[in-house]
Every structure is written in C-alpha cells, then in structure tokens.
GURO-655938 format. One record per residue (C-alpha): residue in one letter; x, y, z; residue number from 1. Coordinates in pm, 1 decimal, always signed. Layout:
% residues N
A | X | Y | Z | NUM
...
This chain:
% residues 450
M | -3386.3 | +230.3 | +2352.0 | 1
S | -3139.6 | -30.1 | +2221.1 | 2
A | -2831.6 | +65.0 | +2021.6 | 3
P | -2837.4 | -1.1 | +1646.2 | 4
P | -2676.4 | -332.7 | +1546.4 | 5
H | -2309.2 | -326.8 | +1456.7 | 6
D | -2257.8 | -315.2 | +1077.8 | 7
P | -1916.0 | -467.2 | +995.8 | 8
Y | -1944.9 | -356.2 | +630.3 | 9
A | -2049.9 | +6.1 | +688.9 | 10
A | -1739.8 | +169.0 | +537.2 | 11
L | -1750.2 | -60.7 | +233.6 | 12
R | -2093.2 | +78.2 | +145.4 | 13
V | -1930.4 | +418.1 | +71.0 | 14
R | -1841.9 | +400.8 | -299.6 | 15
T | -1548.6 | +644.1 | -302.2 | 16
Y | -1380.5 | +459.6 | -14.2 | 17
R | -1450.7 | +122.2 | -175.1 | 18
D | -1294.8 | +232.4 | -506.2 | 19
Y | -980.9 | +348.3 | -326.8 | 20
L | -956.3 | +36.0 | -113.3 | 21
V | -980.9 | -200.8 | -410.7 | 22
G | -709.4 | -19.5 | -605.2 | 23
S | -483.1 | +9.0 | -303.1 | 24
F | -536.8 | -359.8 | -232.1 | 25
F | -400.5 | -465.9 | -570.6 | 26
A | -103.8 | -230.8 | -539.6 | 27
L | -24.6 | -376.0 | -197.8 | 28
I | -28.6 | -728.4 | -340.2 | 29
G | +233.7 | -618.6 | -590.4 | 30
R | +448.0 | -445.1 | -328.8 | 31
Q | +442.5 | -743.7 | -97.2 | 32
A | +534.7 | -974.4 | -386.1 | 33
V | +824.6 | -746.6 | -484.2 | 34
T | +949.8 | -728.1 | -123.8 | 35
A | +942.7 | -1106.3 | -93.2 | 36
V | +1112.4 | -1175.0 | -426.6 | 37
A | +1387.4 | -920.2 | -355.6 | 38
T | +1495.3 | -1104.5 | -39.5 | 39
W | +1480.0 | -1440.5 | -219.3 | 40
Q | +1679.0 | -1309.2 | -515.6 | 41
V | +1950.5 | -1149.8 | -302.5 | 42
Y | +1988.0 | -1462.4 | -89.7 | 43
Q | +2001.0 | -1692.8 | -392.5 | 44
W | +2271.0 | -1478.2 | -554.5 | 45
T | +2484.0 | -1441.7 | -239.6 | 46
G | +2395.9 | -1707.8 | +19.9 | 47
S | +2460.7 | -1435.1 | +278.0 | 48
A | +2258.3 | -1339.8 | +585.0 | 49
T | +2436.9 | -1003.9 | +585.3 | 50
A | +2312.3 | -939.5 | +232.6 | 51
L | +1957.4 | -997.1 | +358.9 | 52
G | +2018.5 | -748.4 | +638.5 | 53
L | +2140.6 | -492.6 | +384.7 | 54
V | +1806.9 | -518.1 | +201.3 | 55
G | +1654.6 | -389.9 | +524.2 | 56
L | +1914.7 | -111.5 | +534.2 | 57
V | +1833.4 | +21.2 | +184.9 | 58
N | +1468.5 | +31.9 | +288.6 | 59
V | +1525.1 | +209.6 | +618.9 | 60
L | +1756.4 | +487.6 | +499.6 | 61
P | +1484.2 | +661.2 | +290.6 | 62
L | +1240.3 | +604.4 | +575.0 | 63
L | +1456.4 | +798.2 | +819.8 | 64
A | +1554.0 | +1069.8 | +570.6 | 65
L | +1224.6 | +1134.0 | +391.4 | 66
S | +933.8 | +1052.1 | +623.1 | 67
L | +903.9 | +1388.9 | +799.0 | 68
P | +923.9 | +1599.3 | +479.3 | 69
A | +678.1 | +1357.0 | +317.5 | 70
G | +431.7 | +1415.7 | +600.4 | 71
A | +450.6 | +1792.6 | +557.1 | 72
I | +399.7 | +1752.2 | +180.6 | 73
A | +91.6 | +1535.6 | +242.7 | 74
D | -62.7 | +1806.9 | +461.7 | 75
R | +0.2 | +2083.4 | +205.1 | 76
H | -92.2 | +1915.3 | -122.2 | 77
D | -367.8 | +1700.7 | -270.9 | 78
R | -307.5 | +1356.1 | -126.9 | 79
R | -474.0 | +1178.2 | -416.0 | 80
R | -241.4 | +1341.1 | -671.7 | 81
L | +64.7 | +1267.4 | -459.2 | 82
I | -35.6 | +902.1 | -440.7 | 83
A | -83.6 | +885.5 | -819.1 | 84
A | +256.8 | +1039.2 | -891.7 | 85
G | +441.1 | +810.5 | -651.4 | 86
T | +256.9 | +503.0 | -777.3 | 87
A | +366.4 | +580.1 | -1135.1 | 88
V | +730.1 | +599.4 | -1017.7 | 89
V | +703.3 | +268.0 | -830.2 | 90
A | +557.6 | +99.4 | -1138.3 | 91
S | +848.4 | +227.0 | -1349.7 | 92
I | +1108.0 | +99.8 | -1101.6 | 93
N | +940.1 | -242.0 | -1098.6 | 94
V | +981.8 | -254.8 | -1477.0 | 95
L | +1353.6 | -179.0 | -1435.7 | 96
L | +1389.6 | -449.0 | -1168.5 | 97
A | +1226.4 | -698.6 | -1403.0 | 98
A | +1464.8 | -600.5 | -1683.4 | 99
V | +1777.2 | -620.6 | -1465.4 | 100
S | +1669.5 | -958.0 | -1329.2 | 101
W | +1585.1 | -1098.9 | -1673.6 | 102
F | +1913.3 | -983.3 | -1829.9 | 103
H | +2134.0 | -1015.6 | -1520.4 | 104
T | +2379.5 | -1248.7 | -1692.1 | 105
A | +2433.0 | -987.1 | -1963.3 | 106
V | +2515.8 | -701.9 | -1723.1 | 107
P | +2881.9 | -603.8 | -1785.7 | 108
D | +3125.3 | -641.0 | -1497.6 | 109
W | +3205.2 | -270.9 | -1491.1 | 110
P | +3465.4 | -151.4 | -1237.7 | 111
V | +3205.3 | +40.4 | -1038.7 | 112
L | +2986.9 | -270.6 | -1004.4 | 113
R | +3289.9 | -483.3 | -918.4 | 114
A | +3388.5 | -232.9 | -649.7 | 115
A | +3033.3 | -229.2 | -510.0 | 116
N | +3032.3 | -609.1 | -489.7 | 117
A | +3370.7 | -599.3 | -317.7 | 118
G | +3225.9 | -359.2 | -60.3 | 119
L | +2929.4 | -588.6 | -0.3 | 120
A | +3163.5 | -885.5 | +37.7 | 121
A | +3376.4 | -690.7 | +286.6 | 122
A | +3067.7 | -609.2 | +495.2 | 123
A | +2966.6 | -974.4 | +490.2 | 124
G | +3319.3 | -1073.9 | +595.4 | 125
I | +3285.5 | -863.0 | +910.2 | 126
F | +2960.2 | -1018.4 | +1028.4 | 127
E | +2952.9 | -1368.4 | +881.9 | 128
Q | +3083.5 | -1568.0 | +1176.5 | 129
H | +2828.7 | -1847.4 | +1147.5 | 130
G | +2848.5 | -2099.4 | +864.3 | 131
D | +3085.1 | -2143.1 | +571.2 | 132
T | +3205.8 | -1798.9 | +464.5 | 133
A | +3383.2 | -1952.0 | +163.6 | 134
A | +3040.8 | -2035.0 | +18.1 | 135
L | +2934.2 | -1668.3 | +4.7 | 136
R | +2908.0 | -1523.3 | -346.0 | 137
F | +2931.3 | -1156.0 | -437.6 | 138
D | +3020.0 | -1199.8 | -803.9 | 139
T | +2694.6 | -1104.6 | -981.0 | 140
P | +2738.8 | -763.3 | -1149.2 | 141
A | +2362.7 | -704.9 | -1137.3 | 142
L | +2353.4 | -729.7 | -756.3 | 143
P | +2451.4 | -362.9 | -685.9 | 144
L | +2197.0 | -251.3 | -947.1 | 145
V | +1923.1 | -441.0 | -764.3 | 146
Y | +2022.3 | -272.5 | -436.1 | 147
L | +2016.3 | +68.7 | -608.8 | 148
L | +1672.7 | +9.2 | -758.8 | 149
L | +1540.3 | -117.8 | -423.8 | 150
L | +1669.1 | +206.7 | -267.2 | 151
L | +1483.6 | +416.4 | -526.8 | 152
H | +1175.2 | +195.8 | -481.3 | 153
A | +1183.0 | +266.0 | -108.0 | 154
C | +1223.3 | +641.8 | -166.2 | 155
A | +912.6 | +653.2 | -385.1 | 156
R | +707.3 | +446.9 | -138.9 | 157
I | +811.9 | +656.7 | +160.9 | 158
L | +731.1 | +987.8 | -8.8 | 159
I | +368.3 | +886.2 | -68.6 | 160
W | +304.1 | +673.6 | +239.2 | 161
P | +185.6 | +960.3 | +466.4 | 162
A | -61.7 | +1060.8 | +194.4 | 163
R | -183.0 | +701.2 | +157.4 | 164
S | -218.5 | +653.8 | +531.8 | 165
S | -396.2 | +984.5 | +597.3 | 166
I | -640.4 | +989.7 | +306.4 | 167
T | -896.3 | +751.8 | +463.4 | 168
P | -1064.6 | +1014.6 | +687.8 | 169
L | -1142.8 | +1212.5 | +369.0 | 170
L | -1319.7 | +916.4 | +206.8 | 171
V | -1574.6 | +817.1 | +474.2 | 172
P | -1804.8 | +989.9 | +725.3 | 173
A | -1639.3 | +1039.5 | +1062.1 | 174
P | -1851.4 | +774.4 | +1244.5 | 175
L | -1728.0 | +510.3 | +997.5 | 176
L | -1357.9 | +587.5 | +1032.6 | 177
G | -1287.8 | +311.5 | +1283.4 | 178
N | -1458.5 | +56.1 | +1059.0 | 179
A | -1263.2 | +183.4 | +757.2 | 180
I | -934.1 | +148.1 | +945.4 | 181
T | -1022.3 | -212.6 | +1027.1 | 182
W | -1092.4 | -281.5 | +658.1 | 183
N | -766.1 | -107.6 | +563.9 | 184
T | -576.8 | -349.9 | +783.4 | 185
S | -780.7 | -641.7 | +648.9 | 186
A | -694.5 | -545.1 | +290.3 | 187
F | -330.0 | -504.6 | +387.9 | 188
E | -320.2 | -845.6 | +549.1 | 189
I | -493.6 | -1017.2 | +255.6 | 190
A | -237.3 | -852.9 | +29.2 | 191
T | +49.4 | -969.6 | +245.4 | 192
V | -87.5 | -1323.3 | +225.1 | 193
A | -144.9 | -1314.2 | -149.6 | 194
G | +172.2 | -1122.0 | -238.9 | 195
P | +439.4 | -1351.6 | -89.0 | 196
A | +246.2 | -1669.7 | -172.1 | 197
L | +200.2 | -1557.3 | -531.7 | 198
S | +563.9 | -1456.3 | -537.5 | 199
G | +672.0 | -1805.8 | -435.7 | 200
F | +457.8 | -1972.4 | -701.8 | 201
L | +575.1 | -1730.7 | -972.3 | 202
I | +940.9 | -1779.2 | -879.8 | 203
A | +896.7 | -2154.8 | -920.5 | 204
A | +686.9 | -2131.8 | -1239.3 | 205
A | +821.4 | -1832.1 | -1429.8 | 206
G | +1123.1 | -1692.7 | -1246.8 | 207
V | +1207.0 | -1378.9 | -1051.5 | 208
P | +1148.0 | -1124.9 | -1333.7 | 209
A | +782.2 | -1230.2 | -1358.6 | 210
V | +722.3 | -1116.0 | -1000.8 | 211
Y | +861.5 | -769.9 | -1067.1 | 212
A | +649.8 | -749.1 | -1384.5 | 213
L | +341.2 | -844.1 | -1181.3 | 214
G | +423.5 | -565.2 | -935.6 | 215
A | +438.3 | -312.1 | -1218.7 | 216
G | +103.6 | -425.6 | -1359.2 | 217
L | -72.1 | -402.5 | -1022.5 | 218
E | +63.5 | -51.3 | -959.5 | 219
I | -91.1 | +50.8 | -1293.0 | 220
W | -421.3 | -103.6 | -1175.4 | 221
F | -406.8 | +127.5 | -872.5 | 222
L | -344.8 | +430.0 | -1096.1 | 223
L | -660.9 | +348.3 | -1292.4 | 224
A | -861.2 | +307.2 | -969.4 | 225
L | -743.0 | +648.7 | -841.0 | 226
R | -915.9 | +817.2 | -1135.2 | 227
R | -1253.0 | +716.8 | -984.8 | 228
V | -1177.0 | +831.7 | -630.5 | 229
V | -1340.7 | +1152.5 | -505.7 | 230
Y | -1329.9 | +1298.5 | -155.7 | 231
F | -1630.6 | +1240.7 | +67.8 | 232
Q | -1533.7 | +1551.1 | +261.8 | 233
A | -1294.1 | +1830.6 | +170.0 | 234
P | -949.3 | +1821.3 | +330.8 | 235
T | -867.4 | +2082.5 | +593.1 | 236
P | -644.0 | +2347.7 | +431.7 | 237
A | -294.3 | +2376.6 | +573.8 | 238
A | -230.2 | +2690.7 | +773.4 | 239
P | -73.7 | +2963.9 | +556.2 | 240
G | +274.0 | +3081.2 | +629.8 | 241
R | +637.0 | +3012.1 | +561.9 | 242
R | +744.4 | +2652.0 | +578.9 | 243
S | +989.7 | +2572.6 | +855.2 | 244
W | +1134.4 | +2276.1 | +1038.9 | 245
R | +897.7 | +2357.7 | +1326.2 | 246
E | +610.2 | +2291.6 | +1086.1 | 247
V | +769.8 | +1967.3 | +964.8 | 248
L | +822.2 | +1852.7 | +1324.2 | 249
A | +468.7 | +1940.9 | +1436.5 | 250
G | +367.1 | +1573.6 | +1408.1 | 251
A | +647.3 | +1468.6 | +1643.1 | 252
E | +544.8 | +1737.7 | +1893.2 | 253
F | +184.9 | +1615.8 | +1883.8 | 254
I | +283.3 | +1253.0 | +1947.3 | 255
W | +514.9 | +1358.2 | +2230.8 | 256
R | +221.3 | +1531.8 | +2402.6 | 257
K | -12.3 | +1233.4 | +2349.4 | 258
K | +158.6 | +972.6 | +2567.1 | 259
V | -90.1 | +701.8 | +2473.1 | 260
I | +4.3 | +730.7 | +2104.4 | 261
L | +371.8 | +753.1 | +2200.0 | 262
G | +344.8 | +440.3 | +2415.0 | 263
A | +159.7 | +235.6 | +2152.8 | 264
S | +402.0 | +338.2 | +1876.6 | 265
S | +708.5 | +276.4 | +2094.3 | 266
L | +577.1 | -65.5 | +2187.2 | 267
D | +535.6 | -161.1 | +1822.9 | 268
L | +874.4 | -15.6 | +1727.7 | 269
F | +1078.0 | -211.6 | +1980.0 | 270
A | +867.3 | -527.1 | +1955.7 | 271
V | +915.5 | -556.9 | +1579.9 | 272
L | +1274.5 | -433.4 | +1598.4 | 273
L | +1358.2 | -720.0 | +1832.4 | 274
G | +1102.0 | -981.1 | +1734.0 | 275
G | +1087.8 | -943.5 | +1356.3 | 276
A | +1190.9 | -1272.2 | +1194.7 | 277
M | +1069.7 | -1213.1 | +838.6 | 278
A | +1413.9 | -1123.7 | +704.0 | 279
L | +1545.7 | -1466.6 | +801.3 | 280
I | +1268.7 | -1671.0 | +639.8 | 281
P | +1481.3 | -1738.8 | +327.5 | 282
I | +1742.3 | -1899.4 | +556.8 | 283
Y | +1479.9 | -2103.4 | +744.5 | 284
A | +1318.7 | -2215.8 | +418.3 | 285
D | +1655.0 | -2317.4 | +270.8 | 286
R | +1872.3 | -2446.2 | +555.7 | 287
I | +1641.5 | -2543.9 | +840.6 | 288
L | +1303.2 | -2643.6 | +696.8 | 289
H | +1420.7 | -2739.5 | +343.9 | 290
V | +1096.3 | -2636.2 | +168.7 | 291
G | +1214.1 | -2445.8 | -142.9 | 292
P | +1056.9 | -2136.5 | -302.5 | 293
V | +693.7 | -2249.3 | -266.2 | 294
G | +742.2 | -2323.2 | +103.0 | 295
F | +920.8 | -1988.8 | +134.9 | 296
G | +615.9 | -1816.5 | -13.2 | 297
W | +383.2 | -1981.5 | +237.9 | 298
L | +613.5 | -1901.1 | +528.7 | 299
R | +615.2 | -1536.1 | +418.7 | 300
A | +236.1 | -1544.4 | +386.9 | 301
A | +161.6 | -1719.5 | +718.2 | 302
P | +180.7 | -1406.7 | +940.9 | 303
S | -58.5 | -1226.9 | +711.1 | 304
M | -298.6 | -1520.0 | +713.2 | 305
G | -310.7 | -1489.7 | +1091.1 | 306
A | -344.1 | -1112.4 | +1073.2 | 307
F | -630.1 | -1138.0 | +825.1 | 308
A | -812.3 | -1387.1 | +1045.7 | 309
M | -773.9 | -1149.9 | +1340.7 | 310
A | -880.2 | -848.2 | +1132.5 | 311
M | -1199.6 | -1022.0 | +1022.2 | 312
W | -1276.0 | -1120.8 | +1380.6 | 313
L | -1222.8 | -762.1 | +1498.1 | 314
A | -1444.9 | -627.3 | +1217.7 | 315
H | -1733.3 | -857.2 | +1308.2 | 316
R | -1728.3 | -806.2 | +1682.4 | 317
A | -1809.5 | -506.5 | +1898.0 | 318
P | -1522.7 | -258.7 | +1953.0 | 319
L | -1265.1 | -360.4 | +2212.7 | 320
A | -1368.9 | -253.1 | +2561.6 | 321
R | -1007.2 | -225.1 | +2684.0 | 322
P | -796.4 | -180.8 | +2370.7 | 323
G | -478.4 | -76.5 | +2549.3 | 324
L | -466.8 | -380.7 | +2774.7 | 325
T | -551.9 | -605.4 | +2481.0 | 326
L | -265.4 | -443.9 | +2288.7 | 327
L | -14.3 | -524.0 | +2563.4 | 328
W | -118.7 | -888.2 | +2588.4 | 329
S | -113.7 | -930.7 | +2211.8 | 330
V | +243.0 | -797.9 | +2179.9 | 331
A | +355.6 | -1036.4 | +2453.4 | 332
G | +185.0 | -1317.2 | +2259.9 | 333
F | +366.9 | -1202.5 | +1945.9 | 334
G | +700.8 | -1240.3 | +2124.6 | 335
A | +612.6 | -1588.4 | +2248.7 | 336
A | +512.5 | -1699.5 | +1898.1 | 337
V | +843.8 | -1567.7 | +1761.4 | 338
V | +1031.9 | -1782.5 | +2013.0 | 339
V | +837.0 | -2091.5 | +1901.7 | 340
F | +916.8 | -2018.3 | +1536.5 | 341
G | +1284.5 | -1971.0 | +1616.0 | 342
L | +1309.3 | -2311.8 | +1786.3 | 343
S | +1092.9 | -2505.7 | +1538.2 | 344
T | +1234.4 | -2752.6 | +1286.9 | 345
S | +886.1 | -2855.0 | +1164.5 | 346
F | +739.0 | -2676.4 | +863.2 | 347
W | +383.9 | -2701.0 | +998.6 | 348
L | +476.7 | -2581.9 | +1347.2 | 349
S | +669.2 | -2293.4 | +1188.9 | 350
L | +363.3 | -2202.6 | +980.2 | 351
A | +144.4 | -2209.4 | +1292.0 | 352
A | +386.7 | -1993.8 | +1491.2 | 353
L | +409.6 | -1737.9 | +1211.6 | 354
F | +29.4 | -1743.3 | +1180.0 | 355
F | +0.5 | -1638.7 | +1544.7 | 356
T | +266.5 | -1367.5 | +1509.4 | 357
G | +43.5 | -1209.9 | +1246.1 | 358
A | -274.9 | -1253.1 | +1448.9 | 359
F | -124.0 | -1086.8 | +1755.9 | 360
D | +45.0 | -813.8 | +1551.9 | 361
N | -282.8 | -719.7 | +1383.1 | 362
V | -429.9 | -612.9 | +1718.1 | 363
S | -137.2 | -373.7 | +1756.2 | 364
V | -189.7 | -238.7 | +1404.1 | 365
V | -562.1 | -173.7 | +1451.9 | 366
V | -526.6 | -11.2 | +1793.9 | 367
R | -226.5 | +202.7 | +1695.7 | 368
Q | -370.5 | +323.6 | +1365.3 | 369
S | -705.3 | +393.7 | +1529.0 | 370
L | -536.2 | +603.8 | +1796.0 | 371
V | -344.7 | +804.0 | +1535.7 | 372
Q | -644.9 | +866.0 | +1308.3 | 373
L | -902.6 | +926.4 | +1583.5 | 374
L | -696.7 | +1159.5 | +1804.5 | 375
T | -526.3 | +1364.8 | +1530.8 | 376
P | -680.1 | +1673.4 | +1360.7 | 377
D | -690.3 | +1642.6 | +979.7 | 378
S | -450.9 | +1936.3 | +936.0 | 379
L | -182.5 | +1733.1 | +1117.2 | 380
R | -263.7 | +1380.6 | +995.7 | 381
G | +4.5 | +1368.3 | +727.3 | 382
R | +281.0 | +1474.3 | +965.9 | 383
V | +162.9 | +1257.6 | +1254.2 | 384
T | +131.6 | +962.6 | +1014.7 | 385
A | +486.7 | +1031.9 | +893.9 | 386
V | +624.4 | +1013.0 | +1248.0 | 387
N | +425.0 | +697.1 | +1310.0 | 388
Q | +568.5 | +562.4 | +984.7 | 389
I | +920.2 | +621.6 | +1118.4 | 390
F | +831.2 | +426.9 | +1431.5 | 391
I | +680.7 | +133.8 | +1244.7 | 392
G | +880.0 | +132.0 | +922.5 | 393
S | +1214.0 | +173.0 | +1095.4 | 394
S | +1130.7 | -112.8 | +1330.2 | 395
N | +1057.8 | -340.1 | +1033.1 | 396
E | +1362.9 | -241.8 | +830.2 | 397
I | +1614.2 | -194.8 | +1113.7 | 398
G | +1470.8 | -515.6 | +1257.1 | 399
A | +1556.4 | -686.5 | +927.2 | 400
L | +1908.3 | -544.5 | +949.2 | 401
R | +1936.0 | -652.4 | +1314.3 | 402
A | +1813.4 | -1002.7 | +1233.5 | 403
G | +2048.2 | -1042.3 | +937.3 | 404
L | +2358.7 | -922.5 | +1121.2 | 405
M | +2277.1 | -1111.6 | +1440.6 | 406
S | +2212.3 | -1425.7 | +1237.1 | 407
A | +2553.2 | -1384.9 | +1075.3 | 408
L | +2710.2 | -1364.0 | +1423.4 | 409
V | +2520.9 | -1625.8 | +1626.7 | 410
G | +2307.5 | -1812.5 | +1375.0 | 411
P | +1943.0 | -1771.2 | +1272.0 | 412
V | +1796.2 | -1963.4 | +1567.0 | 413
G | +1971.8 | -1748.5 | +1826.6 | 414
A | +1881.9 | -1428.7 | +1641.1 | 415
V | +1510.9 | -1516.2 | +1634.7 | 416
V | +1477.6 | -1661.7 | +1985.5 | 417
W | +1660.4 | -1380.9 | +2164.1 | 418
G | +1458.4 | -1129.6 | +1965.1 | 419
G | +1130.6 | -1287.2 | +2076.9 | 420
L | +1238.0 | -1282.7 | +2440.2 | 421
G | +1336.3 | -917.6 | +2401.7 | 422
T | +988.0 | -839.1 | +2270.7 | 423
I | +829.1 | -982.2 | +2585.3 | 424
A | +1065.1 | -776.9 | +2802.3 | 425
V | +978.7 | -456.7 | +2611.6 | 426
T | +606.7 | -521.5 | +2663.2 | 427
V | +655.1 | -538.6 | +3038.6 | 428
A | +860.3 | -217.5 | +3034.4 | 429
V | +603.4 | -20.0 | +2831.4 | 430
A | +314.9 | -144.3 | +3047.1 | 431
R | +491.7 | -1.0 | +3351.9 | 432
A | +609.8 | +322.3 | +3186.3 | 433
V | +275.7 | +422.3 | +3024.6 | 434
P | -3.9 | +333.3 | +3267.8 | 435
G | -252.1 | +532.0 | +3056.4 | 436
L | -223.1 | +263.6 | +2790.5 | 437
R | -360.7 | +2.0 | +3029.7 | 438
R | -654.6 | +231.5 | +3113.7 | 439
L | -734.8 | +330.3 | +2753.6 | 440
P | -1116.6 | +361.0 | +2705.7 | 441
P | -1303.4 | +213.2 | +2405.1 | 442
L | -1179.4 | +356.8 | +2075.4 | 443
S | -1531.8 | +471.7 | +1984.9 | 444
S | -1512.8 | +728.6 | +2266.1 | 445
L | -1197.5 | +900.6 | +2133.2 | 446
K | -1211.6 | +1235.3 | +1950.9 | 447
P | -949.7 | +1449.3 | +1767.7 | 448
E | -747.1 | +1669.9 | +1997.8 | 449
A | -557.5 | +1989.0 | +1919.9 | 450
C-alpha cells in the first residue's frame, strides 16, 4: 500500500495555528524593520563601526541574563498570555523610539547624556583603528536614549521568546509539527525580507521615525490576532514544587544529554558568531557599494530572500533523508558565501552572496528547530527553547559585536572574510566531534525523549 501524498500545506489547514502564524508574521515584519532601522540610525549619527557593534551588545546582554528565567516562566504559565503581555510592551517601546527619533534635535544636552556619549566615544577610540577617527560623531544627545530603549526592547523580546518558540506544538496535531516548523521558518524569512526592505524604503520616503511607528502598529496587529488563538491541545502542566535553579537549568541539562541537539546548536552558534556579516551591511552599503538606504534595505533583505526560497523548497519536498549531513554541508556553504560577500565590490554579486547565506542558513534553522521541538517533552519545551535561544541569539548579537569591533581594527573586508573562513573551520570541527550528527535519521522518525 503506497504512502499518502505529502501535503505541504497541512499545518496551514489548522485554523488556530493559521491565526497565530498570520499575527506573528506581521509582528516579525515590524521587529525586523526596527532592527534594521536602528543600525542605520546609529551609523548615520556616529559613522562608527564600534557603535554598530554596541547595538549588538545591548541586544545580547538581556539574552544572556534573561533567557533561562524566561524559559522557566514559559513552562509554568499560559504562553499565549505571556506573548500578549510582552507584545504590548514592545509596541509601547516602539512608540517611544519613534518619538525620540522624531524629536531628536530637541532632546536637551543633559550632563548624563553628555557623559554617556563621552563613554561611547571613548569605547570607539579604543577600537577604531581603521579609517578616519576624526570623522566619528558622538554629539547627538538622543543617541544614549536610543541605546537605552533598544536595551528595553531586547528585554521584552527575550522574556517572551521561549513562549513564542514553544507554543507551536500546542496549536497543531503532533504529526503536523514538522510541517508547522517549516512554515514558521518560512514566515520568519518572508518577514526578514519584507522588514528590512520596507525599512529602507520608509527611511528614504518618510524618515526613521516612520519605521518605528510601523513596528508599533504591527505589534498591535499581533495582539488582535492573539485574541482568536485557542490551543489545539492542552499544555502539559508543570510539575508542582518549589522553584529552584535546578528547575531553571533543566533545559540545559536536557540539551547536554542530547548530543545531537548540542552539536547542531553549537554549530549554529559558532558559525553565526564568526560568519555573521549583517552588522556591517551599513558600512558596505555606504563605503564599499555606495547604494544608499534603499540598497541597504535590499542588502539586509537578501539573506531572507534566499532563506525563504529554501524554506519553500523544503516545504514542498519530502523530508530530508540525512538531515544532519545536509546541515553540515549547508553551514560550510554559508561560510563560503560569507567570504564571497566580504570580497565583493559589486552590488549584484553582494546580493547574490547574501542570498546564498540565507538559503544555507535556513537548512540549519529547520533542522535545529525540528530537533528541539521533536525530541523535547512539552513540559520542558520552554526551558530547552530558552537554552537554544541563548545559543542562537548570542551568536547573532555577539557576532554583531565581534564584526563591529573587528571591523574597527582591521576593516570591514577583513572582518567578514576571516569570519567566513572561521565558519568553515568550525563545521569541520563539529563534524568530527559529533559523529551522531552525520548519522542523524530522517526527522519524521524522531520522538520526544525524557
């Protein structure tokens, strides 16, 4: 008897999941637009690669401090309500960012803001060894306020991310979870195409504050969508008992025992830490490719265009027969594409290279998230997702800091090229250290493990 045909849209036929996905999609567009405009704004105000790296720092500090407690909270409380509360806070902070950006020339030069700018300038003076340091500008009183609001923005996002990432198994039948994860990544990648591209157009047409206002409006859209979301299956109650750090760290213990998850997450962490070039795109758009804010938007969107193309291909084909081996090859391809981008002085070649970084990275996202969701019991999903978030989020944000500081020391080309080569080296090391990853069976055969 033949197997039933593969239905690439199976999860989308579940109404409660579809309602959540649509709302989350619009919120993600806003968050990607806000992330893109923040880097553009900071660079335009300062002209400093170090300042770009510090944007990564204010995003990674809450990630490291709050992820594990956030995971425990997600396992003990209603994930839908947590998401709604955090989304309301993010929308409010976007409104404040829009106001500060719109009225930035009217912000008084208070001593505390002057001292904060002096501290930022001192940090830049340590690392800025490439280029004209006299051209750096840390004289905008609103700049420290933007950093502060970005820090609060990151705190709110981190506190609800484990709930957002672990709610999907509650919205679809278990056999459709893999398909839902693929559509989650597809929605994320569409959003990361639309967000930065829309950000670039809005910067050119209406200015920076309009992008922050758009982000606030789309967060409100998500809040309205959450009102229609109901669980397909009830969440597993958390075990009663006194809360302790052992409970908070249960996700880390689980990942440590599951070497395949540990290997896949470690691979992504070090690959993006070394190979991430997104933080330097404002410099490439301005100094190397000379394409302005619209070109900047398309450069930011190009990786997501590639990731979306890969996500759609994965959704419409049969599950990967050897996902672990495919993961290793795709990360090596990611590193090679980063090297090409770093050396390119052609806008179109740079777009193509970034397109392939996204396509290769999407394979890693799908395989890693599938491993986490398929092998983890629901009672631990929030905490395991939180640990995975530290792996992935810290690689993105510390990678941005690494890229910014290394660019200040050796220039953007050296920072990107050496990072891409490091990614390839890490892939070889992980392939040798975790042989189980190479032998990973089809994802459809995996089941939750205690």
